[in-house]
C-alpha positions as CSV (number, residue, x, y, z in Angstrom):
1,M,-0.2,-0.3,0.0
2,N,1.1,3.6,-0.8
3,L,-1.6,5.7,0.1
4,A,-2.1,10.0,-0.2
5,T,-5.4,10.3,1.1
6,L,-6.5,14.2,1.3
7,R,-8.3,15.4,4.6
8,V,-10.4,18.8,4.0
9,E,-12.1,20.9,6.3
10,G,-14.3,23.8,6.6
11,T,-17.5,25.3,6.1
12,D,-19.9,23.3,2.9
13,D,-19.3,26.5,0.8
14,A,-15.0,25.9,1.3
15,L,-16.1,22.4,0.7
16,Q,-18.3,22.4,-2.3
17,T,-15.9,25.4,-3.7
18,V,-12.7,22.4,-3.8
19,R,-14.7,19.9,-5.5
20,N,-15.5,21.8,-8.4
21,T,-12.4,23.4,-8.8
22,L,-10.0,20.9,-8.0
23,G,-13.2,18.5,-9.4
24,L,-11.4,16.4,-6.2
25,V,-14.3,12.5,-6.0
26,P,-14.2,12.7,-1.4
27,D,-14.2,8.7,-0.5
28,S,-15.8,9.6,2.5
29,M,-17.5,13.4,3.6
30,W,-18.9,14.1,7.1
31,K,-21.4,17.3,8.0
32,Q,-20.6,20.0,11.1
33,G,-22.8,18.8,13.9
34,E,-22.9,14.9,12.8
35,P,-21.9,12.4,15.2
36,K,-18.6,10.4,15.0
37,R,-18.1,6.6,15.5
38,R,-16.5,6.6,18.0
39,G,-18.4,9.3,20.1
40,G,-18.5,12.8,19.7
41,F,-19.6,15.4,17.0
42,F,-17.6,16.3,14.3
43,A,-16.7,20.9,14.9
44,S,-16.9,21.0,11.0
45,S,-17.8,19.6,7.9
46,G,-14.9,18.3,6.1
47,L,-14.4,15.1,2.9
48,C,-11.1,12.7,2.9
49,A,-10.3,12.1,-1.1
50,T,-7.6,9.2,-2.1
51,I,-4.6,11.6,-4.1
52,A,-2.8,8.5,-5.0
53,D,-3.1,4.6,-4.7
54,A,0.9,3.3,-6.0
55,K,2.4,1.0,-6.5
56,N,5.3,1.8,-5.2
57,P,6.3,5.5,-3.5
58,S,7.8,6.9,-6.3
59,E,4.8,6.2,-8.3
60,M,2.5,7.9,-5.1
61,V,5.3,10.8,-5.5
62,V,5.2,11.6,-8.7
63,A,0.4,11.8,-8.8
64,I,0.9,13.9,-5.1
65,R,3.2,16.3,-7.5
66,E,0.6,15.9,-9.9
67,F,-1.6,17.3,-7.3
68,V,0.7,20.5,-6.1
69,A,0.9,21.7,-9.9
70,E,-3.5,21.4,-10.6
71,C,-3.6,22.9,-7.3
72,K,-1.2,25.3,-8.8
73,A,-2.2,25.5,-11.9
74,R,-6.3,26.3,-11.0
75,N,-5.2,28.9,-8.2
76,F,-6.0,27.4,-4.5
77,V,-5.0,27.8,-1.7
78,F,-6.9,25.8,1.0
79,S,-5.9,28.6,3.4
80,G,-7.5,31.2,1.1
81,V,-11.2,29.9,1.6
82,G,-11.2,29.3,4.9
83,L,-10.2,25.2,5.0
84,S,-8.0,23.1,6.8
85,A,-6.0,20.8,5.5
86,E,-3.5,18.0,6.1
87,L,-1.9,15.3,3.0
88,S,-1.0,11.7,4.3
89,V,0.7,9.3,4.1
90,G,0.9,6.4,4.5
91,V,3.1,2.6,2.8
92,T,3.4,-0.6,4.6
93,V,6.6,-2.2,5.2
94,G,7.7,-5.8,5.5
95,G,6.8,-7.7,2.7
96,T,9.0,-9.6,-0.3
97,E,7.4,-6.5,-2.5
98,Q,8.1,-4.1,-0.2
99,F,10.0,-4.7,3.1
100,V,11.1,-0.8,3.2
101,A,10.0,2.7,1.9
102,S,10.9,6.1,1.4
103,V,9.0,8.9,0.8
104,D,10.9,11.3,-1.3
105,L,9.7,14.7,-1.5
106,S,11.8,17.7,-2.3
107,A,12.6,21.2,0.3
108,S,10.4,22.2,-2.8
109,D,7.3,19.7,-2.6
110,L,7.2,20.7,0.8
111,L,7.4,24.2,0.6
112,S,5.1,23.6,-2.1
113,L,2.1,22.3,-0.1
114,G,2.9,24.7,2.1
115,A,2.2,27.4,-0.2
116,L,-0.8,26.1,-0.1
117,G,-1.9,26.2,2.4
118,V,-1.9,21.9,2.8
119,E,-0.4,19.7,6.1
120,F,1.6,17.0,5.6
121,S,1.5,13.2,7.6
122,F,3.5,10.4,7.0
123,A,2.8,7.0,8.4
124,A,4.4,3.0,7.9
125,Y,2.2,0.0,8.5
126,P,3.8,-3.2,9.2
127,T,2.4,-6.0,7.3
128,S,3.9,-9.6,6.1
129,D,3.7,-11.7,3.6
130,E,2.0,-14.5,5.9
131,A,-0.6,-11.1,6.9
132,N,-0.5,-10.6,2.5
133,E,-1.9,-14.4,2.2
134,I,-4.8,-14.5,4.4
135,N,-6.1,-11.2,3.3
136,Q,-6.1,-13.0,-0.5
137,N,-7.8,-15.5,0.4
138,A,-10.2,-14.1,2.7
């Protein structure tokens, strides 16, 4: 798994603007005041959209750069329309296909994300060939 997901929160109007401007197709959406699955309520409306679901980290980085370029081409800055945004990157490690993984974002990439008002988070998830076999046989 090499997944980059964009989580955006803000007003309903601002979320509609980001969907229309960037053509984002949300994987999930929620409204301010709706109950959360684990208790409590959402403080603001939001959405999650997949930016990349790639075979390897290099392909994922290319997709992230394409997303940033699209935002720049459309002059879209998340913080400029009152949205908070986070790009969450996750990789699996430990299997024979991807025992070790690195996500090589340059200083320029990180500056570009920051200029768009997008925070960045990274997580690695352990896996094993045995666990993958069990999941595929299920």
